[in-house]
C-alpha positions in Angstrom: 37.4 -74.2 -51.6 39.7 -74.3 -48.5 42.0 -71.9 -50.3 39.1 -69.3 -50.9 37.8 -70.1 -47.4 41.4 -69.0 -46.1 41.8 -65.9 -48.2 38.0 -64.8 -47.0 39.2 -65.1 -43.5 42.4 -62.9 -44.1 40.3 -60.5 -45.9 37.8 -60.1 -42.8 40.3 -60.1 -40.6 42.0 -56.9 -42.4 38.4 -55.5 -42.6 38.0 -55.7 -39.2 41.2 -54.2 -37.9 40.4 -51.4 -40.6 37.1 -50.6 -39.3 37.6 -51.4 -35.6 36.3 -48.3 -34.1 34.2 -49.8 -31.4 32.7 -47.1 -29.4 29.7 -48.0 -26.5 26.9 -47.0 -28.8 24.6 -49.4 -27.1 24.3 -51.6 -23.9 27.0 -54.6 -23.6 26.5 -58.3 -23.3 29.6 -59.5 -22.2 31.7 -58.7 -26.1 28.0 -59.4 -27.6 25.6 -61.4 -28.4 27.0 -64.5 -31.1 24.7 -65.3 -33.7 24.0 -68.8 -32.2 22.9 -67.4 -29.1 20.4 -65.0 -30.7 19.1 -68.0 -32.6 18.6 -70.1 -29.9 17.0 -67.4 -28.0 14.6 -66.7 -30.9 13.7 -70.4 -31.0 12.4 -70.4 -27.5 10.7 -67.1 -27.2 9.0 -66.2 -30.3 5.1 -67.0 -29.8 4.9 -68.1 -33.2 7.2 -70.9 -32.7 5.6 -71.6 -29.1 2.2 -72.0 -30.8 3.9 -74.8 -33.1 5.4 -76.4 -30.0 1.9 -76.4 -28.4 0.5 -78.2 -31.6 3.3 -80.7 -31.6 2.2 -81.6 -28.1 -1.5 -81.7 -29.2 0.0 -84.1 -32.0 1.6 -86.4 -29.4 -1.3 -86.3 -27.0 -3.5 -87.4 -30.3 -1.2 -90.6 -30.5 -2.0 -91.6 -26.9 -5.7 -91.0 -27.8 -5.4 -93.2 -31.0 -3.5 -96.1 -28.7 -6.5 -96.0 -26.2 -9.1 -96.2 -29.1 -8.1 -100.0 -29.0 -9.5 -100.1 -25.7 -12.8 -102.4 -25.4 -16.1 -100.3 -24.4 -17.5 -101.4 -20.8 -20.5 -99.6 -20.0 -22.8 -99.5 -16.7 -26.2 -98.4 -16.5 -28.8 -98.6 -14.4 -32.4 -97.3 -15.5 -35.7 -96.9 -12.9 -38.9 -96.3 -14.9 -42.6 -95.9 -14.0 -44.9 -96.3 -17.2 -47.6 -98.5 -18.5 -47.0 -101.9 -19.9 -49.1 -102.8 -23.0 -47.3 -104.9 -25.7 -48.7 -105.7 -29.3 -47.3 -108.2 -31.6 -45.9 -107.3 -34.9 -42.8 -106.4 -36.5 -41.0 -102.7 -36.8 -37.9 -101.4 -38.0 -36.2 -99.3 -35.5 -37.8 -95.8 -35.1 -35.9 -94.7 -32.1 -38.8 -96.0 -30.2 -39.4 -97.2 -26.8 -39.7 -100.8 -26.4 -42.1 -102.4 -23.9 -41.8 -106.0 -22.8 -44.9 -108.0 -21.4 -47.3 -110.2 -22.3 -50.4 -109.5 -24.8 -53.7 -108.2 -22.9 -56.9 -107.7 -24.7 -57.2 -104.2 -23.6 -55.0 -101.1 -22.5 -54.3 -100.7 -18.8 -52.8 -97.7 -18.0 -52.2 -98.0 -14.5 -48.4 -97.3 -14.0 -46.0 -100.1 -13.1 -42.2 -99.4 -11.8 -39.3 -101.0 -13.4 -35.8 -101.4 -12.8 -32.8 -102.6 -15.1 -29.1 -102.6 -14.4 -26.9 -103.7 -17.2 -23.1 -103.9 -17.6 -22.3 -104.1 -21.8 -19.0 -104.6 -23.0 -17.5 -104.7 -26.5 -14.1 -105.4 -28.1 -13.2 -105.5 -31.8 -11.8 -108.9 -31.9 -10.4 -108.4 -35.4 -10.5 -105.3 -37.5 -8.0 -106.2 -40.1 -5.2 -104.0 -39.4 -7.5 -100.9 -38.4 -5.9 -100.6 -35.0 -2.2 -100.3 -36.4 -3.2 -97.8 -39.0 -5.1 -95.6 -36.8 -2.0 -95.3 -34.6 0.4 -94.9 -37.6 -2.1 -92.2 -39.0 -1.6 -90.6 -35.7 2.3 -91.2 -35.6 2.4 -89.3 -39.0 0.4 -86.2 -37.8 3.0 -85.8 -34.8 5.7 -86.2 -37.3 4.2 -83.5 -39.6 3.6 -81.2 -36.6 7.5 -81.8 -35.6 8.5 -81.1 -39.0 6.3 -77.9 -39.2 8.1 -76.8 -36.2 11.5 -77.4 -37.3 10.7 -75.6 -40.4 9.5 -72.4 -38.8 12.8 -72.4 -36.5 14.8 -73.2 -39.4 13.6 -70.0 -41.2 13.3 -67.9 -38.0 17.3 -68.7 -37.8 17.6 -67.5 -41.2 16.1 -64.5 -40.6 17.9 -63.7 -37.4 20.9 -64.3 -39.4 20.2 -62.1 -42.3 19.4 -59.2 -39.2 22.7 -60.1 -37.3 24.7 -59.7 -40.8 22.7 -56.5 -41.5 23.7 -55.0 -37.8 27.2 -56.0 -38.7 27.4 -54.3 -42.0 25.9 -51.4 -40.3 28.2 -51.2 -37.2 31.5 -51.5 -40.0 29.8 -49.2 -42.1 29.4 -46.8 -38.8 32.9 -46.9 -38.6 33.7 -45.8 -41.9 31.4 -42.9 -41.6 33.1 -42.2 -38.0 36.4 -42.0 -39.8 35.0 -39.7 -42.6 33.9 -37.7 -39.9 37.3 -37.4 -38.6 39.0 -36.6 -42.0 36.7 -33.9 -42.6 37.2 -32.6 -39.0 41.0 -32.6 -39.8 40.5 -31.0 -43.0 38.4 -28.4 -41.2 41.3 -27.7 -38.8 43.9 -27.3 -41.6 41.6 -25.0 -43.6 41.2 -22.6 -40.6 44.7 -22.4 -39.6 45.6 -21.9 -43.6 42.5 -19.4 -44.0 43.9 -17.2 -40.5 47.3 -17.2 -42.2 45.8 -16.1 -45.6 47.1 -19.0 -47.7 43.6 -20.2 -48.2 40.2 -18.3 -48.9 37.6 -18.4 -46.4 35.3 -20.1 -48.7 37.2 -23.3 -48.4 36.2 -23.5 -44.4 32.3 -23.1 -45.4 32.5 -26.1 -47.9 34.5 -28.1 -45.6 31.9 -27.3 -42.8 29.1 -28.2 -45.4 30.9 -31.6 -46.2 31.6 -32.4 -42.3 27.7 -31.8 -41.5 26.8 -34.1 -44.4 29.2 -36.9 -42.7 27.5 -36.2 -39.5 24.1 -36.5 -41.0 25.1 -39.8 -42.5 26.4 -41.1 -39.6 23.2 -40.3 -37.3 20.9 -41.8 -40.0 23.1 -44.9 -39.6 22.7 -45.1 -36.3 18.8 -44.7 -36.3 18.7 -47.8 -38.8 21.0 -49.8 -36.7 18.6 -49.3 -33.7 15.5 -50.4 -35.9 17.6 -53.1 -36.4 17.9 -54.3 -33.0 14.3 -53.4 -32.6 13.4 -56.3 -35.1 16.1 -58.8 -33.2 14.7 -57.6 -29.8 11.3 -59.0 -31.2 12.5 -62.0 -32.5 14.8 -62.9 -29.7 12.7 -61.5 -26.5 15.8 -59.9 -25.4 14.8 -56.7 -24.2 18.2 -54.6 -23.7 19.5 -53.0 -26.5 21.6 -56.0 -28.4 25.2 -55.7 -29.3 26.6 -58.1 -31.5 29.8 -60.0 -31.1 32.4 -58.5 -33.5 35.3 -60.2 -32.7 37.4 -61.2 -35.7 37.5 -65.0 -34.9 33.7 -65.0 -35.7 35.1 -65.2 -39.5 36.9 -68.8 -38.8 34.5 -70.4 -41.1 35.1 -74.2 -42.1 33.2 -75.9 -44.9 30.6 -78.2 -43.7 31.7 -81.8 -45.0 29.4 -83.3 -47.5 26.1 -81.8 -48.3 23.1 -82.4 -45.7 20.4 -81.3 -48.1 18.4 -84.3 -47.6 18.2 -83.4 -43.8 16.9 -79.8 -44.6 13.8 -79.0 -42.9 12.2 -77.1 -45.6 12.4 -80.6 -47.7 11.7 -82.7 -44.7 8.4 -81.0 -44.1 6.8 -82.1 -47.7 8.2 -85.5 -47.1 6.1 -85.6 -43.9 3.5 -84.3 -45.3 3.2 -86.7 -48.0 3.6 -89.4 -45.2 0.6 -88.2 -43.6 -1.5 -88.5 -46.8 -0.2 -91.9 -47.4 -1.1 -93.0 -43.7 -4.5 -91.6 -44.3 -4.8 -93.8 -47.2 -4.1 -96.9 -45.5 -6.3 -95.9 -42.6 -9.2 -95.2 -45.3 -8.8 -98.8 -46.5 -8.8 -100.4 -43.2 -11.6 -98.2 -41.9 -14.0 -99.7 -44.6 -13.2 -103.7 -43.9 -15.4 -105.8 -42.0 -15.3 -106.1 -38.4 -15.7 -109.0 -36.1 -17.1 -108.1 -32.4 -17.0 -109.6 -29.2 -19.9 -108.9 -27.0 -21.0 -109.7 -23.7 -23.4 -108.4 -21.0 -24.8 -109.1 -17.5 -28.1 -107.5 -16.5 -30.6 -107.3 -13.6 -34.4 -106.4 -14.1 -37.2 -105.4 -11.6 -40.9 -104.9 -12.1 -43.9 -104.3 -10.0 -46.2 -106.4 -12.3 -46.6 -109.9 -11.1 -44.8 -112.6 -13.2 -47.8 -114.7 -13.8 -49.0 -112.0 -16.1 -52.6 -111.9 -14.4 -52.9 -108.3 -14.3 -51.3 -108.5 -11.1 -49.8 -104.8 -10.5 -48.1 -104.5 -7.3 -46.9 -101.6 -5.3 -44.6 -99.5 -7.3 -41.9 -100.0 -4.6 -41.7 -103.7 -5.2 -40.2 -102.9 -8.8 -37.3 -101.2 -7.7 -35.6 -104.5 -6.6 -33.8 -106.7 -8.9 -35.4 -110.0 -9.5 -34.4 -111.9 -12.7 -30.4 -111.9 -13.7 -29.5 -112.8 -17.0 -26.3 -112.9 -19.2 -24.9 -112.8 -23.1 -21.5 -113.3 -24.9 -21.5 -113.3 -28.7 -19.5 -113.0 -31.4 -20.7 -110.4 -34.2 -19.8 -110.0 -38.0 -20.2 -106.3 -39.3 -19.9 -104.8 -42.5 -21.6 -102.3 -44.6 -22.4 -103.4 -48.4 -22.0 -99.9 -49.5 -18.9 -99.5 -47.7 -16.4 -100.4 -51.3 -18.5 -97.1 -52.5 -17.7 -94.9 -49.9 -13.9 -96.3 -49.8 -13.4 -95.5 -53.2 -14.7 -92.1 -52.8 -12.5 -91.3 -50.2 -9.4 -92.6 -51.4 -9.7 -90.4 -54.6 -9.9 -87.7 -52.6 -6.9 -88.4 -50.8 -5.0 -89.3 -53.9 -5.2 -85.7 -55.2 -3.9 -84.8 -51.7 -0.5 -87.0 -52.1 -0.5 -85.9 -55.7 -0.4 -82.0 -54.5 2.3 -82.8 -51.7 4.6 -84.3 -54.3 4.2 -80.9 -56.3 5.2 -79.0 -53.1 8.0 -81.1 -52.6 9.1 -80.9 -56.0 8.6 -77.4 -55.8 10.9 -76.8 -52.8 13.7 -78.8 -53.9 13.7 -76.9 -57.1 13.7 -73.8 -55.4 16.5 -74.6 -52.9 18.7 -75.5 -55.6 18.3 -72.9 -57.4 19.0 -70.7 -54.1 22.0 -72.9 -53.6 23.6 -72.0 -57.3 22.7 -68.1 -56.9 24.4 -68.1 -53.4 27.3 -70.2 -54.9 27.5 -67.3 -57.6 27.4 -64.7 -55.2 30.2 -66.1 -53.0 32.2 -66.4 -56.0 31.8 -62.5 -57.0 32.2 -61.3 -53.6 35.7 -63.3 -53.1 36.8 -61.6 -56.0 35.7 -58.3 -54.9 36.9 -58.8 -51.8 40.3 -59.7 -53.1 40.8 -57.0 -55.7 39.4 -54.2 -53.2 42.5 -54.4 -50.6 45.0 -52.7 -53.3 42.3 -50.1 -54.3 41.6 -49.4 -50.8 45.3 -48.7 -50.0 45.6 -46.7 -53.0 42.9 -44.6 -52.1 44.2 -44.0 -48.8 47.6 -43.1 -49.9 45.9 -40.6 -52.6 44.3 -39.0 -49.8 47.4 -38.4 -47.7 49.1 -36.9 -50.7 46.4 -34.8 -51.8 46.0 -33.5 -48.4 49.8 -32.9 -48.2 49.5 -31.2 -51.8 46.5 -28.9 -50.4 48.3 -28.2 -47.2 51.4 -27.0 -49.6 48.7 -25.0 -51.8 49.3 -27.2 -54.9 45.9 -28.2 -55.3 42.3 -27.0 -54.4 39.6 -28.1 -51.9 37.6 -29.9 -55.0 40.7 -32.0 -55.5 40.9 -32.9 -51.7 37.5 -33.5 -51.3 37.1 -35.9 -54.1 40.2 -37.7 -52.8 38.4 -38.2 -49.2 35.5 -39.4 -51.4 37.2 -42.0 -53.1 38.4 -43.3 -49.9 35.0 -43.2 -48.1 33.5 -44.8 -51.2 36.2 -47.5 -51.4 35.8 -48.3 -47.5 31.9 -48.4 -48.1 32.6 -51.0 -51.1 34.9 -52.8 -48.8 31.8 -53.6 -46.2 29.3 -54.1 -48.7 31.4 -56.8 -50.3 31.9 -58.3 -46.8 28.2 -58.3 -46.5 27.6 -60.0 -49.5 29.9 -62.7 -48.9 28.5 -63.5 -45.1 25.0 -63.1 -46.6 26.0 -65.5 -49.4 27.4 -67.7 -47.1 24.2 -68.1 -45.0 22.1 -68.4 -48.1 24.1 -71.4 -49.1 24.5 -72.9 -45.7 20.2 -72.6 -45.6 19.7 -73.8 -48.7 21.9 -77.0 -48.3 20.9 -77.7 -44.9 23.9 -76.9 -43.3 22.3 -74.0 -41.2 22.8 -75.0 -37.8 26.7 -75.9 -38.5 27.2 -72.4 -40.1 25.7 -70.8 -37.4 27.7 -72.4 -34.6 30.7 -71.4 -36.5 29.9 -67.9 -36.0 31.1 -67.5 -32.4 33.6 -66.2 -30.4 
């Protein structure tokens, strides 16, 4: 692998020197933005990523809320009333009715009486059999899933930026090839014009050469437009508003294979693991939510009324009921359990179990997809390296053939068609070299993404 990488570095350096016609086509940022700079800018700019970051912050706040759910309830209330006070014996089920406390009389008295009651009531889940811990763990799992979702989207965004980066790089190299092609046809046209003026070559050769020159310029212009479109896409992702010029220094290709395989840390895998942990935490929370609870409750209250306490139908002034006249307290422990909670727990756990099963399938699907992508990337790397090793001799041969054909054309030995064919072979070979180099870089990027080594790979693409 190290041998192949060294060969690829040498190949990349040769192609860079071959195509290094660097023109100030776009605004420059130092020597150009590195892939690391672009990926970092995208990860901190794209609104979709900032949205996921906000959801992570929300999940963190939810953890705090879950911890605070264990605080006791302590309620302070005060109520001033004016109402009648006619009670009746008997028992009734709760109907949300208004309770009337007082003695029993033989008749109804509709004279209003004032009353005032203030209460301080507290309630605390003394024992809830692990519900408090399960509630916090459920919130923590949600926070970890939100963070994993953010990391997954950032990972995919870096991969997308990397693909755009190498596509622009390919375009710039191809632009160099096209510019060399333009120079060749311009030189051929100048030679034809000189030979035509001297009567050695027919004038039609000049027309054909000018047609090929125009064609090569059209190709150059189209490629320039395509590069600008790719730059606009990169600008959208990174938030860099000026025209993006990427770094094209040859040191960028000094790639060192990452030590080992860190696919276990791949954010695309970790997301599904965290998803399953959320459902498992929810399963535990469901179990704990339907267990009995032991509550510690206590209260202190004061009561006032405008009815005489001797209950002799002595209704005093309404203002006399605004003051507190009697005070009480209570402290108790209560046991609460819904006898049908077992049915509810079983139903909800059945629903959650299917979610856990779905997360297992999602994890297996993602692992298979990444394994397939890794194998495909390794095959593409092998093919690209083979092509890059075969192309230099072909490139040298095509360049020598063109030089020989140009000399033969000047000497009148061959016609323009032969020279044009030689020029096309050279152009096609240079283009094949650029495409093979791009295939190698894209495959290396895909392999890094599939194996979980995307960040080390991006860091290795630098000045």
